[in-house]
Predicted model as a PDB file, atoms N, CA, C, CB and O in Angstrom, pLDDT in the B-factor column:
MODEL        1                                                                  
ATOM      1  N   MET A   1      18.651  -9.672   2.099  1.00 49.00           N  
ATOM      2  CA  MET A   1      17.576 -10.588   1.621  1.00 49.00           C  
ATOM      3  C   MET A   1      17.216 -10.284   0.184  1.00 49.00           C  
ATOM      4  CB  MET A   1      16.309 -10.473   2.511  1.00 49.00           C  
ATOM      5  O   MET A   1      17.212  -9.132  -0.251  1.00 49.00           O  
ATOM      6  N   SER A   2      16.926 -11.303  -0.511  1.00 64.00           N  
ATOM      7  CA  SER A   2      16.556 -11.145  -1.895  1.00 64.00           C  
ATOM      8  C   SER A   2      15.260 -11.888  -2.184  1.00 64.00           C  
ATOM      9  CB  SER A   2      17.673 -11.636  -2.805  1.00 64.00           C  
ATOM     10  O   SER A   2      14.969 -12.924  -1.586  1.00 64.00           O  
ATOM     11  N   GLY A   3      14.542 -11.370  -3.052  1.00 91.00           N  
ATOM     12  CA  GLY A   3      13.193 -11.951  -3.279  1.00 91.00           C  
ATOM     13  C   GLY A   3      12.179 -10.986  -3.863  1.00 91.00           C  
ATOM     14  O   GLY A   3      12.530  -9.966  -4.455  1.00 91.00           O  
ATOM     15  N   THR A   4      10.947 -11.325  -3.687  1.00 96.00           N  
ATOM     16  CA  THR A   4       9.849 -10.548  -4.153  1.00 96.00           C  
ATOM     17  C   THR A   4       8.666 -10.511  -3.084  1.00 96.00           C  
ATOM     18  CB  THR A   4       9.371 -11.131  -5.507  1.00 96.00           C  
ATOM     19  O   THR A   4       8.299 -11.525  -2.491  1.00 96.00           O  
ATOM     20  N   TYR A   5       8.131  -9.314  -2.903  1.00 97.00           N  
ATOM     21  CA  TYR A   5       6.968  -9.291  -2.027  1.00 97.00           C  
ATOM     22  C   TYR A   5       5.716  -8.818  -2.862  1.00 97.00           C  
ATOM     23  CB  TYR A   5       7.236  -8.329  -0.773  1.00 97.00           C  
ATOM     24  O   TYR A   5       5.808  -7.870  -3.643  1.00 97.00           O  
ATOM     25  N   VAL A   6       4.647  -9.454  -2.684  1.00 97.00           N  
ATOM     26  CA  VAL A   6       3.421  -9.190  -3.368  1.00 97.00           C  
ATOM     27  C   VAL A   6       2.489  -8.673  -2.162  1.00 97.00           C  
ATOM     28  CB  VAL A   6       2.838 -10.552  -4.184  1.00 97.00           C  
ATOM     29  O   VAL A   6       2.209  -9.390  -1.201  1.00 97.00           O  
ATOM     30  N   PHE A   7       2.042  -7.359  -2.317  1.00 98.00           N  
ATOM     31  CA  PHE A   7       1.236  -6.730  -1.288  1.00 98.00           C  
ATOM     32  C   PHE A   7      -0.237  -6.795  -1.595  1.00 98.00           C  
ATOM     33  CB  PHE A   7       1.647  -5.310  -1.109  1.00 98.00           C  
ATOM     34  O   PHE A   7      -0.683  -6.514  -2.708  1.00 98.00           O  
ATOM     35  N   ASP A   8      -0.963  -7.167  -0.598  1.00 97.00           N  
ATOM     36  CA  ASP A   8      -2.479  -7.135  -0.750  1.00 97.00           C  
ATOM     37  C   ASP A   8      -3.077  -5.854  -0.197  1.00 97.00           C  
ATOM     38  CB  ASP A   8      -3.141  -8.350  -0.015  1.00 97.00           C  
ATOM     39  O   ASP A   8      -2.417  -5.030   0.436  1.00 97.00           O  
ATOM     40  N   THR A   9      -4.309  -5.745  -0.462  1.00 97.00           N  
ATOM     41  CA  THR A   9      -5.057  -4.558  -0.087  1.00 97.00           C  
ATOM     42  C   THR A   9      -4.942  -4.313   1.409  1.00 97.00           C  
ATOM     43  CB  THR A   9      -6.526  -4.693  -0.497  1.00 97.00           C  
ATOM     44  O   THR A   9      -4.666  -3.199   1.854  1.00 97.00           O  
ATOM     45  N   GLU A  10      -5.169  -5.419   2.208  1.00 97.00           N  
ATOM     46  CA  GLU A  10      -5.233  -5.227   3.671  1.00 97.00           C  
ATOM     47  C   GLU A  10      -3.861  -4.695   4.190  1.00 97.00           C  
ATOM     48  CB  GLU A  10      -5.615  -6.595   4.395  1.00 97.00           C  
ATOM     49  O   GLU A  10      -3.861  -3.885   5.117  1.00 97.00           O  
ATOM     50  N   ALA A  11      -2.721  -5.106   3.644  1.00 97.00           N  
ATOM     51  CA  ALA A  11      -1.460  -4.754   4.010  1.00 97.00           C  
ATOM     52  C   ALA A  11      -1.200  -3.233   3.736  1.00 97.00           C  
ATOM     53  CB  ALA A  11      -0.504  -5.634   3.302  1.00 97.00           C  
ATOM     54  O   ALA A  11      -0.614  -2.510   4.541  1.00 97.00           O  
ATOM     55  N   ILE A  12      -1.672  -2.826   2.567  1.00 97.00           N  
ATOM     56  CA  ILE A  12      -1.502  -1.346   2.212  1.00 97.00           C  
ATOM     57  C   ILE A  12      -2.415  -0.473   3.124  1.00 97.00           C  
ATOM     58  CB  ILE A  12      -1.879  -1.077   0.645  1.00 97.00           C  
ATOM     59  O   ILE A  12      -2.000   0.578   3.613  1.00 97.00           O  
ATOM     60  N   ILE A  13      -3.575  -0.910   3.318  1.00 96.00           N  
ATOM     61  CA  ILE A  13      -4.524  -0.154   4.139  1.00 96.00           C  
ATOM     62  C   ILE A  13      -3.962  -0.116   5.622  1.00 96.00           C  
ATOM     63  CB  ILE A  13      -6.003  -0.835   4.073  1.00 96.00           C  
ATOM     64  O   ILE A  13      -4.067   0.905   6.303  1.00 96.00           O  
ATOM     65  N   ALA A  14      -3.381  -1.232   6.075  1.00 96.00           N  
ATOM     66  CA  ALA A  14      -2.797  -1.199   7.449  1.00 96.00           C  
ATOM     67  C   ALA A  14      -1.652  -0.152   7.470  1.00 96.00           C  
ATOM     68  CB  ALA A  14      -2.246  -2.655   7.884  1.00 96.00           C  
ATOM     69  O   ALA A  14      -1.510   0.594   8.438  1.00 96.00           O  
ATOM     70  N   PHE A  15      -0.891  -0.112   6.457  1.00 97.00           N  
ATOM     71  CA  PHE A  15       0.234   0.796   6.371  1.00 97.00           C  
ATOM     72  C   PHE A  15      -0.245   2.245   6.396  1.00 97.00           C  
ATOM     73  CB  PHE A  15       1.046   0.520   5.105  1.00 97.00           C  
ATOM     74  O   PHE A  15       0.252   3.054   7.179  1.00 97.00           O  
ATOM     75  N   LEU A  16      -1.236   2.579   5.513  1.00 94.00           N  
ATOM     76  CA  LEU A  16      -1.763   3.938   5.354  1.00 94.00           C  
ATOM     77  C   LEU A  16      -2.488   4.402   6.578  1.00 94.00           C  
ATOM     78  CB  LEU A  16      -2.681   4.015   4.170  1.00 94.00           C  
ATOM     79  O   LEU A  16      -2.445   5.597   6.868  1.00 94.00           O  
ATOM     80  N   TYR A  17      -3.163   3.536   7.332  1.00 93.00           N  
ATOM     81  CA  TYR A  17      -3.948   3.948   8.481  1.00 93.00           C  
ATOM     82  C   TYR A  17      -3.457   3.585   9.763  1.00 93.00           C  
ATOM     83  CB  TYR A  17      -5.210   3.464   8.393  1.00 93.00           C  
ATOM     84  O   TYR A  17      -4.193   3.671  10.746  1.00 93.00           O  
ATOM     85  N   ASN A  18      -2.121   3.131   9.860  1.00 95.00           N  
ATOM     86  CA  ASN A  18      -1.483   2.784  11.061  1.00 95.00           C  
ATOM     87  C   ASN A  18      -2.266   1.697  11.850  1.00 95.00           C  
ATOM     88  CB  ASN A  18      -1.299   4.016  11.880  1.00 95.00           C  
ATOM     89  O   ASN A  18      -2.351   1.705  13.078  1.00 95.00           O  
ATOM     90  N   GLU A  19      -2.812   0.792  11.071  1.00 96.00           N  
ATOM     91  CA  GLU A  19      -3.500  -0.359  11.746  1.00 96.00           C  
ATOM     92  C   GLU A  19      -2.467  -1.347  12.223  1.00 96.00           C  
ATOM     93  CB  GLU A  19      -4.518  -1.076  10.784  1.00 96.00           C  
ATOM     94  O   GLU A  19      -1.269  -1.257  11.954  1.00 96.00           O  
ATOM     95  N   PRO A  20      -3.050  -2.349  12.990  1.00 97.00           N  
ATOM     96  CA  PRO A  20      -2.106  -3.402  13.427  1.00 97.00           C  
ATOM     97  C   PRO A  20      -1.356  -4.057  12.324  1.00 97.00           C  
ATOM     98  CB  PRO A  20      -2.819  -4.445  14.172  1.00 97.00           C  
ATOM     99  O   PRO A  20      -1.960  -4.487  11.341  1.00 97.00           O  
ATOM    100  N   GLY A  21      -0.033  -4.152  12.447  1.00 96.00           N  
ATOM    101  CA  GLY A  21       0.796  -4.778  11.350  1.00 96.00           C  
ATOM    102  C   GLY A  21       1.377  -3.688  10.540  1.00 96.00           C  
ATOM    103  O   GLY A  21       2.163  -4.010   9.649  1.00 96.00           O  
ATOM    104  N   HIS A  22       1.092  -2.421  10.731  1.00 97.00           N  
ATOM    105  CA  HIS A  22       1.683  -1.390   9.775  1.00 97.00           C  
ATOM    106  C   HIS A  22       3.213  -1.396   9.870  1.00 97.00           C  
ATOM    107  CB  HIS A  22       1.137   0.084  10.100  1.00 97.00           C  
ATOM    108  O   HIS A  22       3.879  -1.147   8.865  1.00 97.00           O  
ATOM    109  N   GLU A  23       3.806  -1.680  11.077  1.00 98.00           N  
ATOM    110  CA  GLU A  23       5.273  -1.625  11.180  1.00 98.00           C  
ATOM    111  C   GLU A  23       5.816  -2.642  10.257  1.00 98.00           C  
ATOM    112  CB  GLU A  23       5.780  -1.867  12.625  1.00 98.00           C  
ATOM    113  O   GLU A  23       6.751  -2.341   9.514  1.00 98.00           O  
ATOM    114  N   THR A  24       5.284  -3.859  10.248  1.00 97.00           N  
ATOM    115  CA  THR A  24       5.803  -4.884   9.391  1.00 97.00           C  
ATOM    116  C   THR A  24       5.779  -4.483   7.960  1.00 97.00           C  
ATOM    117  CB  THR A  24       5.056  -6.129   9.572  1.00 97.00           C  
ATOM    118  O   THR A  24       6.783  -4.615   7.261  1.00 97.00           O  
ATOM    119  N   VAL A  25       4.632  -3.985   7.488  1.00 98.00           N  
ATOM    120  CA  VAL A  25       4.440  -3.507   6.139  1.00 98.00           C  
ATOM    121  C   VAL A  25       5.440  -2.392   5.805  1.00 98.00           C  
ATOM    122  CB  VAL A  25       3.005  -3.015   5.958  1.00 98.00           C  
ATOM    123  O   VAL A  25       5.988  -2.369   4.703  1.00 98.00           O  
ATOM    124  N   ALA A  26       5.671  -1.519   6.692  1.00 98.00           N  
ATOM    125  CA  ALA A  26       6.602  -0.380   6.575  1.00 98.00           C  
ATOM    126  C   ALA A  26       8.011  -0.945   6.318  1.00 98.00           C  
ATOM    127  CB  ALA A  26       6.578   0.530   7.888  1.00 98.00           C  
ATOM    128  O   ALA A  26       8.772  -0.426   5.502  1.00 98.00           O  
ATOM    129  N   SER A  27       8.304  -1.957   7.000  1.00 97.00           N  
ATOM    130  CA  SER A  27       9.635  -2.583   6.970  1.00 97.00           C  
ATOM    131  C   SER A  27       9.862  -3.267   5.576  1.00 97.00           C  
ATOM    132  CB  SER A  27       9.771  -3.647   8.154  1.00 97.00           C  
ATOM    133  O   SER A  27      10.921  -3.164   4.958  1.00 97.00           O  
ATOM    134  N   LEU A  28       8.795  -3.960   5.147  1.00 97.00           N  
ATOM    135  CA  LEU A  28       8.860  -4.613   3.864  1.00 97.00           C  
ATOM    136  C   LEU A  28       8.945  -3.575   2.704  1.00 97.00           C  
ATOM    137  CB  LEU A  28       7.633  -5.525   3.690  1.00 97.00           C  
ATOM    138  O   LEU A  28       9.715  -3.725   1.756  1.00 97.00           O  
ATOM    139  N   LEU A  29       8.124  -2.536   2.840  1.00 97.00           N  
ATOM    140  CA  LEU A  29       8.157  -1.563   1.787  1.00 97.00           C  
ATOM    141  C   LEU A  29       9.554  -0.840   1.806  1.00 97.00           C  
ATOM    142  CB  LEU A  29       6.965  -0.544   1.956  1.00 97.00           C  
ATOM    143  O   LEU A  29      10.046  -0.516   0.725  1.00 97.00           O  
ATOM    144  N   GLU A  30      10.151  -0.598   2.860  1.00 97.00           N  
ATOM    145  CA  GLU A  30      11.512  -0.038   2.904  1.00 97.00           C  
ATOM    146  C   GLU A  30      12.461  -0.847   2.110  1.00 97.00           C  
ATOM    147  CB  GLU A  30      12.009   0.063   4.311  1.00 97.00           C  
ATOM    148  O   GLU A  30      13.309  -0.318   1.392  1.00 97.00           O  
ATOM    149  N   GLU A  31      12.314  -2.231   2.243  1.00 96.00           N  
ATOM    150  CA  GLU A  31      13.239  -3.121   1.485  1.00 96.00           C  
ATOM    151  C   GLU A  31      12.975  -2.886  -0.018  1.00 96.00           C  
ATOM    152  CB  GLU A  31      13.024  -4.680   1.876  1.00 96.00           C  
ATOM    153  O   GLU A  31      13.929  -2.868  -0.796  1.00 96.00           O  
ATOM    154  N   VAL A  32      11.756  -2.712  -0.434  1.00 97.00           N  
ATOM    155  CA  VAL A  32      11.313  -2.471  -1.751  1.00 97.00           C  
ATOM    156  C   VAL A  32      11.877  -1.152  -2.309  1.00 97.00           C  
ATOM    157  CB  VAL A  32       9.823  -2.471  -1.776  1.00 97.00           C  
ATOM    158  O   VAL A  32      12.401  -1.073  -3.420  1.00 97.00           O  
ATOM    159  N   PHE A  33      11.737  -0.168  -1.493  1.00 97.00           N  
ATOM    160  CA  PHE A  33      12.203   1.215  -1.910  1.00 97.00           C  
ATOM    161  C   PHE A  33      13.707   1.327  -1.945  1.00 97.00           C  
ATOM    162  CB  PHE A  33      11.655   2.296  -0.946  1.00 97.00           C  
ATOM    163  O   PHE A  33      14.234   2.173  -2.669  1.00 97.00           O  
ATOM    164  N   THR A  34      14.391   0.547  -1.227  1.00 96.00           N  
ATOM    165  CA  THR A  34      15.946   0.590  -1.323  1.00 96.00           C  
ATOM    166  C   THR A  34      16.434  -0.328  -2.381  1.00 96.00           C  
ATOM    167  CB  THR A  34      16.643   0.179   0.038  1.00 96.00           C  
ATOM    168  O   THR A  34      17.629  -0.325  -2.676  1.00 96.00           O  
ATOM    169  N   GLY A  35      15.575  -1.124  -2.981  1.00 95.00           N  
ATOM    170  CA  GLY A  35      16.005  -2.005  -4.014  1.00 95.00           C  
ATOM    171  C   GLY A  35      16.478  -3.370  -3.578  1.00 95.00           C  
ATOM    172  O   GLY A  35      17.049  -4.117  -4.373  1.00 95.00           O  
ATOM    173  N   SER A  36      16.247  -3.702  -2.326  1.00 94.00           N  
ATOM    174  CA  SER A  36      16.736  -4.937  -1.865  1.00 94.00           C  
ATOM    175  C   SER A  36      15.925  -6.164  -2.355  1.00 94.00           C  
ATOM    176  CB  SER A  36      16.770  -4.897  -0.404  1.00 94.00           C  
ATOM    177  O   SER A  36      16.405  -7.285  -2.523  1.00 94.00           O  
ATOM    178  N   VAL A  37      14.596  -5.798  -2.568  1.00 96.00           N  
ATOM    179  CA  VAL A  37      13.736  -6.802  -3.163  1.00 96.00           C  
ATOM    180  C   VAL A  37      12.783  -6.118  -4.082  1.00 96.00           C  
ATOM    181  CB  VAL A  37      12.989  -7.613  -2.104  1.00 96.00           C  
ATOM    182  O   VAL A  37      12.661  -4.893  -4.067  1.00 96.00           O  
ATOM    183  N   ASP A  38      12.066  -6.935  -4.926  1.00 97.00           N  
ATOM    184  CA  ASP A  38      11.015  -6.414  -5.703  1.00 97.00           C  
ATOM    185  C   ASP A  38       9.730  -6.383  -5.027  1.00 97.00           C  
ATOM    186  CB  ASP A  38      10.893  -7.131  -6.881  1.00 97.00           C  
ATOM    187  O   ASP A  38       9.471  -7.229  -4.171  1.00 97.00           O  
ATOM    188  N   GLY A  39       8.857  -5.419  -5.364  1.00 97.00           N  
ATOM    189  CA  GLY A  39       7.558  -5.357  -4.674  1.00 97.00           C  
ATOM    190  C   GLY A  39       6.529  -5.215  -5.800  1.00 97.00           C  
ATOM    191  O   GLY A  39       6.750  -4.526  -6.796  1.00 97.00           O  
ATOM    192  N   TRP A  40       5.338  -5.931  -5.589  1.00 97.00           N  
ATOM    193  CA  TRP A  40       4.255  -5.863  -6.508  1.00 97.00           C  
ATOM    194  C   TRP A  40       2.988  -5.627  -5.787  1.00 97.00           C  
ATOM    195  CB  TRP A  40       4.169  -7.087  -7.322  1.00 97.00           C  
ATOM    196  O   TRP A  40       2.790  -6.007  -4.633  1.00 97.00           O  
ATOM    197  N   LEU A  41       2.093  -4.945  -6.558  1.00 97.00           N  
ATOM    198  CA  LEU A  41       0.663  -4.750  -6.131  1.00 97.00           C  
ATOM    199  C   LEU A  41      -0.199  -4.930  -7.366  1.00 97.00           C  
ATOM    200  CB  LEU A  41       0.414  -3.299  -5.470  1.00 97.00           C  
ATOM    201  O   LEU A  41      -0.057  -4.213  -8.357  1.00 97.00           O  
ATOM    202  N   THR A  42      -1.111  -5.917  -7.284  1.00 97.00           N  
ATOM    203  CA  THR A  42      -1.863  -6.156  -8.578  1.00 97.00           C  
ATOM    204  C   THR A  42      -2.768  -4.992  -8.807  1.00 97.00           C  
ATOM    205  CB  THR A  42      -2.711  -7.501  -8.552  1.00 97.00           C  
ATOM    206  O   THR A  42      -3.116  -4.258  -7.883  1.00 97.00           O  
ATOM    207  N   GLU A  43      -3.157  -4.824 -10.075  1.00 97.00           N  
ATOM    208  CA  GLU A  43      -4.091  -3.788 -10.440  1.00 97.00           C  
ATOM    209  C   GLU A  43      -5.400  -3.888  -9.627  1.00 97.00           C  
ATOM    210  CB  GLU A  43      -4.383  -3.866 -11.932  1.00 97.00           C  
ATOM    211  O   GLU A  43      -5.962  -2.883  -9.192  1.00 97.00           O  
ATOM    212  N   THR A  44      -5.830  -5.055  -9.454  1.00 97.00           N  
ATOM    213  CA  THR A  44      -7.075  -5.212  -8.660  1.00 97.00           C  
ATOM    214  C   THR A  44      -6.907  -4.670  -7.272  1.00 97.00           C  
ATOM    215  CB  THR A  44      -7.496  -6.678  -8.581  1.00 97.00           C  
ATOM    216  O   THR A  44      -7.766  -3.928  -6.797  1.00 97.00           O  
ATOM    217  N   ASN A  45      -5.786  -5.027  -6.576  1.00 97.00           N  
ATOM    218  CA  ASN A  45      -5.588  -4.584  -5.275  1.00 97.00           C  
ATOM    219  C   ASN A  45      -5.368  -3.042  -5.237  1.00 97.00           C  
ATOM    220  CB  ASN A  45      -4.435  -5.328  -4.677  1.00 97.00           C  
ATOM    221  O   ASN A  45      -5.803  -2.376  -4.297  1.00 97.00           O  
ATOM    222  N   ALA A  46      -4.715  -2.511  -6.233  1.00 96.00           N  
ATOM    223  CA  ALA A  46      -4.467  -1.092  -6.235  1.00 96.00           C  
ATOM    224  C   ALA A  46      -5.823  -0.347  -6.420  1.00 96.00           C  
ATOM    225  CB  ALA A  46      -3.441  -0.717  -7.364  1.00 96.00           C  
ATOM    226  O   ALA A  46      -6.063   0.712  -5.840  1.00 96.00           O  
ATOM    227  N   SER A  47      -6.639  -0.926  -7.211  1.00 96.00           N  
ATOM    228  CA  SER A  47      -8.020  -0.360  -7.444  1.00 96.00           C  
ATOM    229  C   SER A  47      -8.788  -0.331  -6.079  1.00 96.00           C  
ATOM    230  CB  SER A  47      -8.843  -1.257  -8.544  1.00 96.00           C  
ATOM    231  O   SER A  47      -9.436   0.652  -5.720  1.00 96.00           O  
ATOM    232  N   GLU A  48      -8.663  -1.517  -5.320  1.00 96.00           N  
ATOM    233  CA  GLU A  48      -9.315  -1.641  -3.997  1.00 96.00           C  
ATOM    234  C   GLU A  48      -8.891  -0.540  -3.039  1.00 96.00           C  
ATOM    235  CB  GLU A  48      -8.995  -2.998  -3.375  1.00 96.00           C  
ATOM    236  O   GLU A  48      -9.694   0.122  -2.383  1.00 96.00           O  
ATOM    237  N   VAL A  49      -7.526  -0.386  -3.005  1.00 95.00           N  
ATOM    238  CA  VAL A  49      -6.867   0.671  -2.112  1.00 95.00           C  
ATOM    239  C   VAL A  49      -7.393   2.029  -2.483  1.00 95.00           C  
ATOM    240  CB  VAL A  49      -5.274   0.669  -2.248  1.00 95.00           C  
ATOM    241  O   VAL A  49      -7.741   2.790  -1.580  1.00 95.00           O  
ATOM    242  N   LEU A  50      -7.480   2.401  -3.774  1.00 92.00           N  
ATOM    243  CA  LEU A  50      -8.008   3.689  -4.212  1.00 92.00           C  
ATOM    244  C   LEU A  50      -9.539   3.841  -3.871  1.00 92.00           C  
ATOM    245  CB  LEU A  50      -7.775   3.842  -5.746  1.00 92.00           C  
ATOM    246  O   LEU A  50     -10.018   4.891  -3.442  1.00 92.00           O  
ATOM    247  N   TYR A  51     -10.201   2.779  -4.086  1.00 93.00           N  
ATOM    248  CA  TYR A  51     -11.640   2.846  -3.741  1.00 93.00           C  
ATOM    249  C   TYR A  51     -11.886   3.054  -2.256  1.00 93.00           C  
ATOM    250  CB  TYR A  51     -12.340   1.576  -4.183  1.00 93.00           C  
ATOM    251  O   TYR A  51     -12.736   3.863  -1.883  1.00 93.00           O  
ATOM    252  N   LEU A  52     -11.160   2.340  -1.400  1.00 94.00           N  
ATOM    253  CA  LEU A  52     -11.236   2.507   0.094  1.00 94.00           C  
ATOM    254  C   LEU A  52     -10.829   3.992   0.528  1.00 94.00           C  
ATOM    255  CB  LEU A  52     -10.250   1.424   0.813  1.00 94.00           C  
ATOM    256  O   LEU A  52     -11.487   4.634   1.347  1.00 94.00           O  
ATOM    257  N   VAL A  53      -9.726   4.453  -0.076  1.00 91.00           N  
ATOM    258  CA  VAL A  53      -9.309   5.810   0.356  1.00 91.00           C  
ATOM    259  C   VAL A  53     -10.290   6.818  -0.103  1.00 91.00           C  
ATOM    260  CB  VAL A  53      -7.925   6.171  -0.171  1.00 91.00           C  
ATOM    261  O   VAL A  53     -10.564   7.783   0.610  1.00 91.00           O  
ATOM    262  N   ALA A  54     -10.867   6.624  -1.342  1.00 90.00           N  
ATOM    263  CA  ALA A  54     -11.828   7.643  -1.876  1.00 90.00           C  
ATOM    264  C   ALA A  54     -13.158   7.491  -1.050  1.00 90.00           C  
ATOM    265  CB  ALA A  54     -12.098   7.429  -3.501  1.00 90.00           C  
ATOM    266  O   ALA A  54     -13.834   8.500  -0.848  1.00 90.00           O  
ATOM    267  N   ARG A  55     -13.527   6.373  -0.608  1.00 91.00           N  
ATOM    268  CA  ARG A  55     -14.832   6.201   0.057  1.00 91.00           C  
ATOM    269  C   ARG A  55     -14.710   6.896   1.435  1.00 91.00           C  
ATOM    270  CB  ARG A  55     -15.232   4.631   0.206  1.00 91.00           C  
ATOM    271  O   ARG A  55     -15.633   7.594   1.855  1.00 91.00           O  
ATOM    272  N   PHE A  56     -13.540   6.699   2.156  1.00 86.00           N  
ATOM    273  CA  PHE A  56     -13.486   7.214   3.520  1.00 86.00           C  
ATOM    274  C   PHE A  56     -12.893   8.612   3.575  1.00 86.00           C  
ATOM    275  CB  PHE A  56     -12.682   6.282   4.399  1.00 86.00           C  
ATOM    276  O   PHE A  56     -13.058   9.302   4.580  1.00 86.00           O  
ATOM    277  N   HIS A  57     -12.200   9.055   2.512  1.00 83.00           N  
ATOM    278  CA  HIS A  57     -11.568  10.429   2.446  1.00 83.00           C  
ATOM    279  C   HIS A  57     -11.790  10.929   1.074  1.00 83.00           C  
ATOM    280  CB  HIS A  57     -10.009  10.424   2.787  1.00 83.00           C  
ATOM    281  O   HIS A  57     -10.829  11.003   0.309  1.00 83.00           O  
ATOM    282  N   PRO A  58     -13.043  11.300   0.674  1.00 80.00           N  
ATOM    283  CA  PRO A  58     -13.259  11.841  -0.662  1.00 80.00           C  
ATOM    284  C   PRO A  58     -12.402  13.075  -0.980  1.00 80.00           C  
ATOM    285  CB  PRO A  58     -14.708  12.188  -0.824  1.00 80.00           C  
ATOM    286  O   PRO A  58     -11.874  13.198  -2.085  1.00 80.00           O  
ATOM    287  N   SER A  59     -12.274  13.936  -0.061  1.00 80.00           N  
ATOM    288  CA  SER A  59     -11.565  15.179  -0.422  1.00 80.00           C  
ATOM    289  C   SER A  59     -10.062  14.857  -0.769  1.00 80.00           C  
ATOM    290  CB  SER A  59     -11.656  16.231   0.781  1.00 80.00           C  
ATOM    291  O   SER A  59      -9.483  15.548  -1.606  1.00 80.00           O  
ATOM    292  N   LEU A  60      -9.428  13.817  -0.134  1.00 72.00           N  
ATOM    293  CA  LEU A  60      -8.086  13.440  -0.466  1.00 72.00           C  
ATOM    294  C   LEU A  60      -8.092  12.796  -1.902  1.00 72.00           C  
ATOM    295  CB  LEU A  60      -7.512  12.450   0.626  1.00 72.00           C  
ATOM    296  O   LEU A  60      -7.214  13.067  -2.722  1.00 72.00           O  
ATOM    297  N   ALA A  61      -9.049  11.994  -2.144  1.00 63.00           N  
ATOM    298  CA  ALA A  61      -9.032  11.349  -3.511  1.00 63.00           C  
ATOM    299  C   ALA A  61      -9.344  12.401  -4.584  1.00 63.00           C  
ATOM    300  CB  ALA A  61     -10.096  10.156  -3.600  1.00 63.00           C  
ATOM    301  O   ALA A  61      -8.800  12.322  -5.686  1.00 63.00           O  
ATOM    302  N   ASN A  62     -10.170  13.343  -4.303  1.00 68.00           N  
ATOM    303  CA  ASN A  62     -10.430  14.383  -5.309  1.00 68.00           C  
ATOM    304  C   ASN A  62      -9.179  15.270  -5.585  1.00 68.00           C  
ATOM    305  CB  ASN A  62     -11.606  15.270  -4.838  1.00 68.00           C  
ATOM    306  O   ASN A  62      -8.908  15.635  -6.729  1.00 68.00           O  
ATOM    307  N   SER A  63      -8.446  15.597  -4.530  1.00 65.00           N  
ATOM    308  CA  SER A  63      -7.351  16.509  -4.585  1.00 65.00           C  
ATOM    309  C   SER A  63      -6.214  15.829  -5.479  1.00 65.00           C  
ATOM    310  CB  SER A  63      -6.846  16.859  -3.095  1.00 65.00           C  
ATOM    311  O   SER A  63      -5.440  16.525  -6.136  1.00 65.00           O  
ATOM    312  N   LYS A  64      -6.154  14.457  -5.471  1.00 55.00           N  
ATOM    313  CA  LYS A  64      -5.140  13.799  -6.237  1.00 55.00           C  
ATOM    314  C   LYS A  64      -5.460  13.653  -7.724  1.00 55.00           C  
ATOM    315  CB  LYS A  64      -4.896  12.482  -5.659  1.00 55.00           C  
ATOM    316  O   LYS A  64      -4.580  13.401  -8.547  1.00 55.00           O  
ATOM    317  N   THR A  65      -6.719  13.816  -8.037  1.00 53.00           N  
ATOM    318  CA  THR A  65      -7.126  13.505  -9.412  1.00 53.00           C  
ATOM    319  C   THR A  65      -7.339  14.813 -10.269  1.00 53.00           C  
ATOM    320  CB  THR A  65      -8.445  12.654  -9.381  1.00 53.00           C  
ATOM    321  O   THR A  65      -7.602  14.779 -11.471  1.00 53.00           O  
ATOM    322  N   THR A  66      -7.202  15.945  -9.546  1.00 50.00           N  
ATOM    323  CA  THR A  66      -7.428  17.208 -10.376  1.00 50.00           C  
ATOM    324  C   THR A  66      -6.161  17.931 -10.583  1.00 50.00           C  
ATOM    325  CB  THR A  66      -8.438  18.175  -9.707  1.00 50.00           C  
ATOM    326  O   THR A  66      -6.146  18.977 -11.231  1.00 50.00           O  
TER     327      THR A  66                                                      
ENDMDL                                                                          
END                                                                             
C-alpha cells in the first residue's frame, strides 16, 4: 500500500493507552515505521498529545524533559 496517513490526537492517545482502536493505529504506524507509507502528525496534535500525557502522568512527562 502506498500513500500518506495523518494521525490525530485521539488516534495517538488510543495507541498509547490501549483504548478501543489501538490495534488499527498500531497497524498503521507499523506501515509508517517500515517505510511503506508516509505518516504525519501536526504540531498542534503533537502538542495536544504531550499536554494530555503530562496532565495524566506528570512524572513521565518530567522524566522526558530533564
